[in-house]
PDB file of N, CA, C and O in Angstrom:
ATOM      1  N   MET A   1    -192.915-160.259-219.563  1.00  0.00           N
ATOM      2  CA  MET A   1    -193.949-159.883-218.495  1.00  0.00           C
ATOM      3  C   MET A   1    -194.564-158.409-219.359  1.00  0.00           C
ATOM      4  O   MET A   1    -193.860-157.420-219.566  1.00  0.00           O
ATOM      5  N   GLN A   2    -195.862-158.529-219.738  1.00  0.00           N
ATOM      6  CA  GLN A   2    -196.518-157.435-220.482  1.00  0.00           C
ATOM      7  C   GLN A   2    -197.083-156.495-219.371  1.00  0.00           C
ATOM      8  O   GLN A   2    -197.754-156.885-218.415  1.00  0.00           O
ATOM      9  N   VAL A   3    -196.721-155.200-219.626  1.00  0.00           N
ATOM     10  CA  VAL A   3    -197.324-154.142-218.819  1.00  0.00           C
ATOM     11  C   VAL A   3    -198.868-153.804-219.371  1.00  0.00           C
ATOM     12  O   VAL A   3    -199.125-153.805-220.574  1.00  0.00           O
ATOM     13  N   THR A   4    -199.699-153.561-218.506  1.00  0.00           N
ATOM     14  CA  THR A   4    -201.195-153.466-218.815  1.00  0.00           C
ATOM     15  C   THR A   4    -201.471-152.019-218.618  1.00  0.00           C
ATOM     16  O   THR A   4    -200.936-151.344-217.739  1.00  0.00           O
ATOM     17  N   ASN A   5    -202.400-151.545-219.548  1.00  0.00           N
ATOM     18  CA  ASN A   5    -203.116-150.291-219.341  1.00  0.00           C
ATOM     19  C   ASN A   5    -203.992-150.089-218.462  1.00  0.00           C
ATOM     20  O   ASN A   5    -204.400-148.935-218.325  1.00  0.00           O
ATOM     21  N   SER A   6    -204.474-151.055-217.699  1.00  0.00           N
ATOM     22  CA  SER A   6    -205.356-151.373-216.576  1.00  0.00           C
ATOM     23  C   SER A   6    -204.808-151.108-215.431  1.00  0.00           C
ATOM     24  O   SER A   6    -204.148-152.006-214.909  1.00  0.00           O
ATOM     25  N   LEU A   7    -204.952-149.678-214.678  1.00  0.00           N
ATOM     26  CA  LEU A   7    -204.718-149.558-213.410  1.00  0.00           C
ATOM     27  C   LEU A   7    -205.497-150.285-212.433  1.00  0.00           C
ATOM     28  O   LEU A   7    -205.053-150.549-211.316  1.00  0.00           O
ATOM     29  N   GLU A   8    -206.658-150.615-212.834  1.00  0.00           N
ATOM     30  CA  GLU A   8    -207.523-151.353-212.088  1.00  0.00           C
ATOM     31  C   GLU A   8    -206.876-152.739-211.628  1.00  0.00           C
ATOM     32  O   GLU A   8    -206.828-153.313-210.541  1.00  0.00           O
ATOM     33  N   ARG A   9    -206.351-153.066-213.032  1.00  0.00           N
ATOM     34  CA  ARG A   9    -205.720-154.690-212.369  1.00  0.00           C
ATOM     35  C   ARG A   9    -204.461-154.557-211.710  1.00  0.00           C
ATOM     36  O   ARG A   9    -204.107-155.404-210.890  1.00  0.00           O
ATOM     37  N   MET A  10    -203.673-153.459-212.025  1.00  0.00           N
ATOM     38  CA  MET A  10    -202.646-153.156-210.853  1.00  0.00           C
ATOM     39  C   MET A  10    -203.091-152.953-209.590  1.00  0.00           C
ATOM     40  O   MET A  10    -202.455-153.533-208.709  1.00  0.00           O
ATOM     41  N   GLU A  11    -203.936-152.340-209.292  1.00  0.00           N
ATOM     42  CA  GLU A  11    -204.703-152.088-208.175  1.00  0.00           C
ATOM     43  C   GLU A  11    -205.056-153.089-207.344  1.00  0.00           C
ATOM     44  O   GLU A  11    -204.713-153.244-206.172  1.00  0.00           O
ATOM     45  N   PHE A  12    -205.937-153.932-208.176  1.00  0.00           N
ATOM     46  CA  PHE A  12    -206.221-155.334-207.638  1.00  0.00           C
ATOM     47  C   PHE A  12    -205.181-156.135-207.116  1.00  0.00           C
ATOM     48  O   PHE A  12    -205.244-156.650-206.000  1.00  0.00           O
ATOM     49  N   LEU A  13    -204.033-156.281-208.045  1.00  0.00           N
ATOM     50  CA  LEU A  13    -202.986-157.196-207.514  1.00  0.00           C
ATOM     51  C   LEU A  13    -202.149-156.663-206.081  1.00  0.00           C
ATOM     52  O   LEU A  13    -201.637-157.409-205.245  1.00  0.00           O
ATOM     53  N   GLY A  14    -202.168-155.182-206.059  1.00  0.00           N
ATOM     54  CA  GLY A  14    -201.482-154.641-205.254  1.00  0.00           C
ATOM     55  C   GLY A  14    -202.394-154.775-203.925  1.00  0.00           C
ATOM     56  O   GLY A  14    -201.815-154.885-202.844  1.00  0.00           O
ATOM     57  N   ASP A  15    -203.754-154.768-203.979  1.00  0.00           N
ATOM     58  CA  ASP A  15    -204.572-155.138-202.886  1.00  0.00           C
ATOM     59  C   ASP A  15    -204.440-156.558-202.239  1.00  0.00           C
ATOM     60  O   ASP A  15    -204.608-157.021-201.111  1.00  0.00           O
ATOM     61  N   ALA A  16    -204.129-156.954-203.245  1.00  0.00           N
ATOM     62  CA  ALA A  16    -204.270-158.932-202.938  1.00  0.00           C
ATOM     63  C   ALA A  16    -202.804-159.133-202.347  1.00  0.00           C
ATOM     64  O   ALA A  16    -202.768-159.908-201.392  1.00  0.00           O
ATOM     65  N   ILE A  17    -201.685-158.622-202.707  1.00  0.00           N
ATOM     66  CA  ILE A  17    -200.358-158.622-201.937  1.00  0.00           C
ATOM     67  C   ILE A  17    -200.389-158.129-200.470  1.00  0.00           C
ATOM     68  O   ILE A  17    -199.907-158.738-199.516  1.00  0.00           O
ATOM     69  N   LEU A  18    -201.127-156.748-200.422  1.00  0.00           N
ATOM     70  CA  LEU A  18    -201.055-156.171-199.253  1.00  0.00           C
ATOM     71  C   LEU A  18    -201.991-157.002-198.195  1.00  0.00           C
ATOM     72  O   LEU A  18    -201.676-157.041-197.005  1.00  0.00           O
ATOM     73  N   ASP A  19    -203.022-157.586-198.636  1.00  0.00           N
ATOM     74  CA  ASP A  19    -203.750-158.434-197.886  1.00  0.00           C
ATOM     75  C   ASP A  19    -203.167-159.589-197.436  1.00  0.00           C
ATOM     76  O   ASP A  19    -203.464-160.033-196.327  1.00  0.00           O
ATOM     77  N   TYR A  20    -202.493-160.052-198.047  1.00  0.00           N
ATOM     78  CA  TYR A  20    -201.444-161.325-197.991  1.00  0.00           C
ATOM     79  C   TYR A  20    -200.541-161.097-196.714  1.00  0.00           C
ATOM     80  O   TYR A  20    -200.472-161.768-195.684  1.00  0.00           O
ATOM     81  N   LEU A  21    -199.827-159.879-197.112  1.00  0.00           N
ATOM     82  CA  LEU A  21    -198.654-159.743-196.100  1.00  0.00           C
ATOM     83  C   LEU A  21    -199.327-159.421-194.752  1.00  0.00           C
ATOM     84  O   LEU A  21    -198.747-159.855-193.757  1.00  0.00           O
ATOM     85  N   VAL A  22    -200.630-158.624-194.546  1.00  0.00           N
ATOM     86  CA  VAL A  22    -201.039-158.307-193.554  1.00  0.00           C
ATOM     87  C   VAL A  22    -201.478-159.633-192.909  1.00  0.00           C
ATOM     88  O   VAL A  22    -201.209-159.829-191.724  1.00  0.00           O
ATOM     89  N   THR A  23    -202.036-160.408-193.519  1.00  0.00           N
ATOM     90  CA  THR A  23    -202.610-161.506-193.002  1.00  0.00           C
ATOM     91  C   THR A  23    -201.537-162.559-192.333  1.00  0.00           C
ATOM     92  O   THR A  23    -201.805-163.258-191.356  1.00  0.00           O
ATOM     93  N   CYS A  24    -200.189-162.554-193.072  1.00  0.00           N
ATOM     94  CA  CYS A  24    -199.138-163.340-192.506  1.00  0.00           C
ATOM     95  C   CYS A  24    -198.500-162.685-191.152  1.00  0.00           C
ATOM     96  O   CYS A  24    -197.973-163.273-190.208  1.00  0.00           O
ATOM     97  N   TYR A  25    -198.700-161.342-191.340  1.00  0.00           N
ATOM     98  CA  TYR A  25    -198.144-160.803-190.215  1.00  0.00           C
ATOM     99  C   TYR A  25    -199.036-160.977-188.863  1.00  0.00           C
ATOM    100  O   TYR A  25    -198.605-161.173-187.726  1.00  0.00           O
ATOM    101  N   ILE A  26    -200.163-160.875-189.211  1.00  0.00           N
ATOM    102  CA  ILE A  26    -201.185-161.366-188.122  1.00  0.00           C
ATOM    103  C   ILE A  26    -201.086-162.580-187.473  1.00  0.00           C
ATOM    104  O   ILE A  26    -201.232-162.786-186.268  1.00  0.00           O
ATOM    105  N   PHE A  27    -200.817-163.410-188.391  1.00  0.00           N
ATOM    106  CA  PHE A  27    -200.777-164.827-187.966  1.00  0.00           C
ATOM    107  C   PHE A  27    -199.298-165.125-187.230  1.00  0.00           C
ATOM    108  O   PHE A  27    -199.094-165.963-186.352  1.00  0.00           O
ATOM    109  N   SER A  28    -198.579-164.450-187.673  1.00  0.00           N
ATOM    110  CA  SER A  28    -197.046-164.661-187.276  1.00  0.00           C
ATOM    111  C   SER A  28    -197.115-164.170-185.491  1.00  0.00           C
ATOM    112  O   SER A  28    -196.535-164.747-184.572  1.00  0.00           O
ATOM    113  N   GLU A  29    -197.855-163.154-185.407  1.00  0.00           N
ATOM    114  CA  GLU A  29    -197.863-162.175-184.134  1.00  0.00           C
ATOM    115  C   GLU A  29    -198.942-162.750-183.135  1.00  0.00           C
ATOM    116  O   GLU A  29    -198.836-162.624-181.915  1.00  0.00           O
ATOM    117  N   TYR A  30    -199.974-163.381-183.751  1.00  0.00           N
ATOM    118  CA  TYR A  30    -201.034-163.912-182.687  1.00  0.00           C
ATOM    119  C   TYR A  30    -201.429-165.334-183.214  1.00  0.00           C
ATOM    120  O   TYR A  30    -202.387-165.841-182.630  1.00  0.00           O
ATOM    121  N   GLY A  31    -200.919-165.975-184.100  1.00  0.00           N
ATOM    122  CA  GLY A  31    -201.256-167.393-184.237  1.00  0.00           C
ATOM    123  C   GLY A  31    -202.558-167.975-184.337  1.00  0.00           C
ATOM    124  O   GLY A  31    -203.490-167.519-185.000  1.00  0.00           O
ATOM    125  N   ALA A  32    -202.565-169.042-183.614  1.00  0.00           N
ATOM    126  CA  ALA A  32    -203.910-169.560-183.089  1.00  0.00           C
ATOM    127  C   ALA A  32    -204.788-168.888-182.268  1.00  0.00           C
ATOM    128  O   ALA A  32    -205.923-169.339-182.114  1.00  0.00           O
ATOM    129  N   ASP A  33    -204.430-167.863-181.710  1.00  0.00           N
ATOM    130  CA  ASP A  33    -205.223-167.160-180.549  1.00  0.00           C
ATOM    131  C   ASP A  33    -206.584-166.359-181.118  1.00  0.00           C
ATOM    132  O   ASP A  33    -207.376-165.818-180.347  1.00  0.00           O
ATOM    133  N   LEU A  34    -206.709-166.359-182.267  1.00  0.00           N
ATOM    134  CA  LEU A  34    -207.486-165.388-183.034  1.00  0.00           C
ATOM    135  C   LEU A  34    -208.294-166.474-183.944  1.00  0.00           C
ATOM    136  O   LEU A  34    -207.762-167.436-184.498  1.00  0.00           O
ATOM    137  N   THR A  35    -209.770-166.117-183.997  1.00  0.00           N
ATOM    138  CA  THR A  35    -210.715-166.830-184.754  1.00  0.00           C
ATOM    139  C   THR A  35    -210.278-166.271-186.313  1.00  0.00           C
ATOM    140  O   THR A  35    -209.442-165.405-186.568  1.00  0.00           O
ATOM    141  N   PRO A  36    -211.010-166.953-187.147  1.00  0.00           N
ATOM    142  CA  PRO A  36    -210.856-166.517-188.620  1.00  0.00           C
ATOM    143  C   PRO A  36    -211.693-164.908-188.685  1.00  0.00           C
ATOM    144  O   PRO A  36    -211.274-164.008-189.413  1.00  0.00           O
ATOM    145  N   GLY A  37    -212.614-164.795-188.019  1.00  0.00           N
ATOM    146  CA  GLY A  37    -213.522-163.421-188.123  1.00  0.00           C
ATOM    147  C   GLY A  37    -212.774-162.590-187.225  1.00  0.00           C
ATOM    148  O   GLY A  37    -213.066-161.423-187.486  1.00  0.00           O
ATOM    149  N   GLU A  38    -212.016-162.645-186.368  1.00  0.00           N
ATOM    150  CA  GLU A  38    -211.075-161.739-185.705  1.00  0.00           C
ATOM    151  C   GLU A  38    -209.878-161.331-186.725  1.00  0.00           C
ATOM    152  O   GLU A  38    -209.417-160.201-186.890  1.00  0.00           O
ATOM    153  N   VAL A  39    -209.495-162.529-187.364  1.00  0.00           N
ATOM    154  CA  VAL A  39    -208.281-162.187-188.442  1.00  0.00           C
ATOM    155  C   VAL A  39    -208.963-161.207-189.355  1.00  0.00           C
ATOM    156  O   VAL A  39    -208.526-160.062-189.474  1.00  0.00           O
ATOM    157  N   THR A  40    -210.025-161.631-190.003  1.00  0.00           N
ATOM    158  CA  THR A  40    -210.741-160.603-190.845  1.00  0.00           C
ATOM    159  C   THR A  40    -210.963-159.098-190.715  1.00  0.00           C
ATOM    160  O   THR A  40    -210.841-158.203-191.550  1.00  0.00           O
ATOM    161  N   ASN A  41    -211.379-159.069-189.235  1.00  0.00           N
ATOM    162  CA  ASN A  41    -211.731-157.637-188.490  1.00  0.00           C
ATOM    163  C   ASN A  41    -210.159-156.984-188.510  1.00  0.00           C
ATOM    164  O   ASN A  41    -209.995-155.844-188.944  1.00  0.00           O
ATOM    165  N   ILE A  42    -209.224-157.644-188.099  1.00  0.00           N
ATOM    166  CA  ILE A  42    -207.962-156.922-187.700  1.00  0.00           C
ATOM    167  C   ILE A  42    -207.482-156.569-189.118  1.00  0.00           C
ATOM    168  O   ILE A  42    -207.148-155.395-189.284  1.00  0.00           O
ATOM    169  N   ARG A  43    -207.398-157.399-190.158  1.00  0.00           N
ATOM    170  CA  ARG A  43    -207.054-156.974-191.392  1.00  0.00           C
ATOM    171  C   ARG A  43    -207.708-155.862-191.915  1.00  0.00           C
ATOM    172  O   ARG A  43    -207.099-154.929-192.439  1.00  0.00           O
ATOM    173  N   SER A  44    -209.036-155.919-191.789  1.00  0.00           N
ATOM    174  CA  SER A  44    -209.669-155.001-192.641  1.00  0.00           C
ATOM    175  C   SER A  44    -209.543-153.678-191.837  1.00  0.00           C
ATOM    176  O   SER A  44    -209.804-152.613-192.396  1.00  0.00           O
ATOM    177  N   ALA A  45    -209.100-153.727-190.370  1.00  0.00           N
ATOM    178  CA  ALA A  45    -208.818-152.095-189.815  1.00  0.00           C
ATOM    179  C   ALA A  45    -207.283-151.815-190.281  1.00  0.00           C
ATOM    180  O   ALA A  45    -206.840-150.667-190.264  1.00  0.00           O
ATOM    181  N   LEU A  46    -206.617-152.754-190.635  1.00  0.00           N
ATOM    182  CA  LEU A  46    -205.276-152.299-191.168  1.00  0.00           C
ATOM    183  C   LEU A  46    -205.136-151.834-192.493  1.00  0.00           C
ATOM    184  O   LEU A  46    -204.402-150.903-192.823  1.00  0.00           O
ATOM    185  N   VAL A  47    -206.007-152.644-193.410  1.00  0.00           N
ATOM    186  CA  VAL A  47    -205.712-152.080-194.684  1.00  0.00           C
ATOM    187  C   VAL A  47    -206.805-151.430-195.191  1.00  0.00           C
ATOM    188  O   VAL A  47    -207.647-152.001-195.885  1.00  0.00           O
ATOM    189  N   ASN A  48    -206.857-150.018-194.823  1.00  0.00           N
ATOM    190  CA  ASN A  48    -207.875-149.054-195.102  1.00  0.00           C
ATOM    191  C   ASN A  48    -207.083-147.709-195.544  1.00  0.00           C
ATOM    192  O   ASN A  48    -205.870-147.674-195.337  1.00  0.00           O
ATOM    193  N   ASN A  49    -207.579-146.859-196.005  1.00  0.00           N
ATOM    194  CA  ASN A  49    -207.014-145.749-196.731  1.00  0.00           C
ATOM    195  C   ASN A  49    -206.635-144.742-195.529  1.00  0.00           C
ATOM    196  O   ASN A  49    -205.645-144.017-195.622  1.00  0.00           O
ATOM    197  N   ASN A  50    -207.343-144.736-194.570  1.00  0.00           N
ATOM    198  CA  ASN A  50    -207.039-143.675-193.325  1.00  0.00           C
ATOM    199  C   ASN A  50    -205.713-144.289-192.508  1.00  0.00           C
ATOM    200  O   ASN A  50    -204.766-143.616-192.101  1.00  0.00           O
ATOM    201  N   THR A  51    -205.890-145.805-192.363  1.00  0.00           N
ATOM    202  CA  THR A  51    -204.781-146.340-191.445  1.00  0.00           C
ATOM    203  C   THR A  51    -203.487-146.377-192.252  1.00  0.00           C
ATOM    204  O   THR A  51    -202.420-146.170-191.674  1.00  0.00           O
ATOM    205  N   LEU A  52    -203.528-146.620-193.501  1.00  0.00           N
ATOM    206  CA  LEU A  52    -202.523-146.603-194.381  1.00  0.00           C
ATOM    207  C   LEU A  52    -201.634-145.039-194.675  1.00  0.00           C
ATOM    208  O   LEU A  52    -200.416-144.871-194.736  1.00  0.00           O
ATOM    209  N   ALA A  53    -202.652-144.114-194.808  1.00  0.00           N
ATOM    210  CA  ALA A  53    -202.466-142.647-194.826  1.00  0.00           C
ATOM    211  C   ALA A  53    -201.613-142.230-193.494  1.00  0.00           C
ATOM    212  O   ALA A  53    -200.512-141.686-193.576  1.00  0.00           O
ATOM    213  N   LYS A  54    -202.247-142.546-192.268  1.00  0.00           N
ATOM    214  CA  LYS A  54    -201.303-142.097-190.963  1.00  0.00           C
ATOM    215  C   LYS A  54    -200.232-142.792-191.032  1.00  0.00           C
ATOM    216  O   LYS A  54    -199.209-142.180-190.724  1.00  0.00           O
ATOM    217  N   ILE A  55    -200.071-144.301-191.456  1.00  0.00           N
ATOM    218  CA  ILE A  55    -198.577-144.881-191.032  1.00  0.00           C
ATOM    219  C   ILE A  55    -197.660-144.081-192.133  1.00  0.00           C
ATOM    220  O   ILE A  55    -196.535-143.738-191.768  1.00  0.00           O
ATOM    221  N   ALA A  56    -198.023-143.817-193.256  1.00  0.00           N
ATOM    222  CA  ALA A  56    -197.440-143.152-194.187  1.00  0.00           C
ATOM    223  C   ALA A  56    -196.797-141.691-193.592  1.00  0.00           C
ATOM    224  O   ALA A  56    -195.690-141.250-193.902  1.00  0.00           O
ATOM    225  N   VAL A  57    -197.610-141.153-192.808  1.00  0.00           N
ATOM    226  CA  VAL A  57    -197.279-139.718-192.236  1.00  0.00           C
ATOM    227  C   VAL A  57    -196.386-139.884-191.024  1.00  0.00           C
ATOM    228  O   VAL A  57    -195.380-139.191-190.876  1.00  0.00           O
ATOM    229  N   ASP A  58    -196.845-140.999-189.985  1.00  0.00           N
ATOM    230  CA  ASP A  58    -196.047-141.050-189.040  1.00  0.00           C
ATOM    231  C   ASP A  58    -194.600-141.610-189.380  1.00  0.00           C
ATOM    232  O   ASP A  58    -193.688-141.271-188.626  1.00  0.00           O
ATOM    233  N   THR A  59    -194.359-142.321-190.301  1.00  0.00           N
ATOM    234  CA  THR A  59    -193.219-143.127-190.738  1.00  0.00           C
ATOM    235  C   THR A  59    -192.286-142.278-191.602  1.00  0.00           C
ATOM    236  O   THR A  59    -191.114-142.529-191.883  1.00  0.00           O
ATOM    237  N   ARG A  60    -193.059-141.173-191.989  1.00  0.00           N
ATOM    238  CA  ARG A  60    -192.532-140.327-193.408  1.00  0.00           C
ATOM    239  C   ARG A  60    -191.997-141.186-194.517  1.00  0.00           C
ATOM    240  O   ARG A  60    -190.959-141.016-195.156  1.00  0.00           O
ATOM    241  N   ILE A  61    -192.961-142.215-194.642  1.00  0.00           N
ATOM    242  CA  ILE A  61    -192.436-143.009-195.754  1.00  0.00           C
ATOM    243  C   ILE A  61    -192.967-142.480-197.114  1.00  0.00           C
ATOM    244  O   ILE A  61    -192.636-143.027-198.166  1.00  0.00           O
ATOM    245  N   TYR A  62    -193.906-141.262-197.068  1.00  0.00           N
ATOM    246  CA  TYR A  62    -194.102-140.658-198.367  1.00  0.00           C
ATOM    247  C   TYR A  62    -192.793-139.658-198.925  1.00  0.00           C
ATOM    248  O   TYR A  62    -192.806-139.001-199.966  1.00  0.00           O
ATOM    249  N   THR A  63    -191.798-139.733-198.040  1.00  0.00           N
ATOM    250  CA  THR A  63    -190.504-138.914-198.517  1.00  0.00           C
ATOM    251  C   THR A  63    -189.850-139.883-199.460  1.00  0.00           C
ATOM    252  O   THR A  63    -189.217-139.414-200.406  1.00  0.00           O
ATOM    253  N   GLU A  64    -189.933-141.171-199.306  1.00  0.00           N
ATOM    254  CA  GLU A  64    -189.152-142.092-200.226  1.00  0.00           C
ATOM    255  C   GLU A  64    -189.772-142.389-201.483  1.00  0.00           C
ATOM    256  O   GLU A  64    -189.158-142.979-202.372  1.00  0.00           O
ATOM    257  N   LEU A  65    -191.262-141.912-201.630  1.00  0.00           N
ATOM    258  CA  LEU A  65    -191.955-142.194-202.994  1.00  0.00           C
ATOM    259  C   LEU A  65    -191.945-140.854-203.814  1.00  0.00           C
ATOM    260  O   LEU A  65    -192.053-139.761-203.258  1.00  0.00           O
ATOM    261  N   GLN A  66    -191.814-141.001-205.100  1.00  0.00           N
ATOM    262  CA  GLN A  66    -192.059-140.043-205.940  1.00  0.00           C
ATOM    263  C   GLN A  66    -193.053-140.121-206.971  1.00  0.00           C
ATOM    264  O   GLN A  66    -192.892-141.038-207.776  1.00  0.00           O
ATOM    265  N   VAL A  67    -193.884-139.490-207.105  1.00  0.00           N
ATOM    266  CA  VAL A  67    -195.223-139.344-207.897  1.00  0.00           C
ATOM    267  C   VAL A  67    -194.715-139.043-209.480  1.00  0.00           C
ATOM    268  O   VAL A  67    -194.052-138.044-209.759  1.00  0.00           O
ATOM    269  N   LEU A  68    -195.071-139.928-210.350  1.00  0.00           N
ATOM    270  CA  LEU A  68    -194.958-139.674-211.898  1.00  0.00           C
ATOM    271  C   LEU A  68    -196.241-139.533-212.471  1.00  0.00           C
ATOM    272  O   LEU A  68    -197.183-140.043-211.864  1.00  0.00           O
ATOM    273  N   PHE A  69    -196.456-138.918-213.558  1.00  0.00           N
ATOM    274  CA  PHE A  69    -197.663-138.927-214.361  1.00  0.00           C
ATOM    275  C   PHE A  69    -197.315-139.215-215.768  1.00  0.00           C
ATOM    276  O   PHE A  69    -196.675-138.519-216.557  1.00  0.00           O
ATOM    277  N   ALA A  70    -197.883-140.427-215.938  1.00  0.00           N
ATOM    278  CA  ALA A  70    -197.856-141.029-217.497  1.00  0.00           C
ATOM    279  C   ALA A  70    -199.240-140.834-218.041  1.00  0.00           C
ATOM    280  O   ALA A  70    -200.238-141.194-217.417  1.00  0.00           O
ATOM    281  N   PRO A  71    -199.277-140.272-219.187  1.00  0.00           N
ATOM    282  CA  PRO A  71    -200.530-139.997-219.822  1.00  0.00           C
ATOM    283  C   PRO A  71    -201.247-141.333-220.023  1.00  0.00           C
ATOM    284  O   PRO A  71    -202.455-141.387-219.792  1.00  0.00           O
ATOM    285  N   SER A  72    -200.608-142.369-220.422  1.00  0.00           N
ATOM    286  CA  SER A  72    -201.211-143.765-220.615  1.00  0.00           C
ATOM    287  C   SER A  72    -201.543-144.445-219.453  1.00  0.00           C
ATOM    288  O   SER A  72    -202.450-145.277-219.474  1.00  0.00           O
ATOM    289  N   TYR A  73    -200.841-144.162-218.302  1.00  0.00           N
ATOM    290  CA  TYR A  73    -200.841-144.905-217.265  1.00  0.00           C
ATOM    291  C   TYR A  73    -201.549-144.273-216.081  1.00  0.00           C
ATOM    292  O   TYR A  73    -201.958-144.968-215.151  1.00  0.00           O
ATOM    293  N   GLY A  74    -201.709-142.811-216.120  1.00  0.00           N
ATOM    294  CA  GLY A  74    -202.030-142.133-214.836  1.00  0.00           C
ATOM    295  C   GLY A  74    -200.930-141.917-214.014  1.00  0.00           C
ATOM    296  O   GLY A  74    -199.758-141.740-214.347  1.00  0.00           O
ATOM    297  N   LEU A  75    -201.484-141.953-212.782  1.00  0.00           N
ATOM    298  CA  LEU A  75    -200.321-141.513-211.763  1.00  0.00           C
ATOM    299  C   LEU A  75    -199.618-142.890-211.144  1.00  0.00           C
ATOM    300  O   LEU A  75    -200.171-143.895-210.698  1.00  0.00           O
ATOM    301  N   LEU A  76    -198.496-142.644-211.247  1.00  0.00           N
ATOM    302  CA  LEU A  76    -197.354-144.074-210.948  1.00  0.00           C
ATOM    303  C   LEU A  76    -196.536-143.563-209.727  1.00  0.00           C
ATOM    304  O   LEU A  76    -195.929-142.492-209.714  1.00  0.00           O
ATOM    305  N   PHE A  77    -196.591-144.445-208.717  1.00  0.00           N
ATOM    306  CA  PHE A  77    -195.449-144.173-207.739  1.00  0.00           C
ATOM    307  C   PHE A  77    -194.345-145.203-207.680  1.00  0.00           C
ATOM    308  O   PHE A  77    -194.539-146.393-207.930  1.00  0.00           O
ATOM    309  N   TYR A  78    -193.404-144.791-207.403  1.00  0.00           N
ATOM    310  CA  TYR A  78    -192.189-145.711-207.223  1.00  0.00           C
ATOM    311  C   TYR A  78    -191.252-145.200-206.092  1.00  0.00           C
ATOM    312  O   TYR A  78    -191.276-144.024-205.729  1.00  0.00           O
ATOM    313  N   ALA A  79    -190.447-146.111-205.566  1.00  0.00           N
ATOM    314  CA  ALA A  79    -189.716-145.635-204.500  1.00  0.00           C
ATOM    315  C   ALA A  79    -188.234-145.029-205.182  1.00  0.00           C
ATOM    316  O   ALA A  79    -187.584-145.535-206.098  1.00  0.00           O
ATOM    317  N   ARG A  80    -187.987-143.968-204.529  1.00  0.00           N
ATOM    318  CA  ARG A  80    -186.677-143.395-204.795  1.00  0.00           C
ATOM    319  C   ARG A  80    -185.540-143.797-204.602  1.00  0.00           C
ATOM    320  O   ARG A  80    -184.570-143.660-205.347  1.00  0.00           O
ATOM    321  N   THR A  81    -185.609-144.458-203.318  1.00  0.00           N
ATOM    322  CA  THR A  81    -184.441-145.502-202.786  1.00  0.00           C
ATOM    323  C   THR A  81    -184.633-147.024-202.882  1.00  0.00           C
ATOM    324  O   THR A  81    -185.747-147.505-203.089  1.00  0.00           O
ATOM    325  N   SER A  82    -183.659-147.684-202.748  1.00  0.00           N
ATOM    326  CA  SER A  82    -183.791-149.118-202.771  1.00  0.00           C
ATOM    327  C   SER A  82    -184.343-149.542-201.272  1.00  0.00           C
ATOM    328  O   SER A  82    -183.826-148.997-200.297  1.00  0.00           O
ATOM    329  N   PRO A  83    -185.349-150.473-201.099  1.00  0.00           N
ATOM    330  CA  PRO A  83    -185.749-150.960-199.860  1.00  0.00           C
ATOM    331  C   PRO A  83    -184.815-151.721-199.043  1.00  0.00           C
ATOM    332  O   PRO A  83    -185.045-151.971-197.860  1.00  0.00           O
ATOM    333  N   CYS A  84    -183.509-152.183-199.807  1.00  0.00           N
ATOM    334  CA  CYS A  84    -182.806-152.928-199.071  1.00  0.00           C
ATOM    335  C   CYS A  84    -181.255-152.122-198.764  1.00  0.00           C
ATOM    336  O   CYS A  84    -180.403-152.669-198.064  1.00  0.00           O
TER     337      CYS A  84
END
């Protein structure tokens, strides 16, 4: 796997994965009770910077992340501890 210099590509991929996971959660919790438009609205409300920042602060997940700066890649985040 080749590492790319494009943070935009990495951000796009991360956004797509987050959208997918949130959509799976919404469907697993509410199933057929929601219309596609309602699913889109709920997902949009959940996957935005303000909501994610509040969740990060409320859960203190930011304490598990470390910020690195690599000149060729910009800011990089990685988990300091294993998620498992």
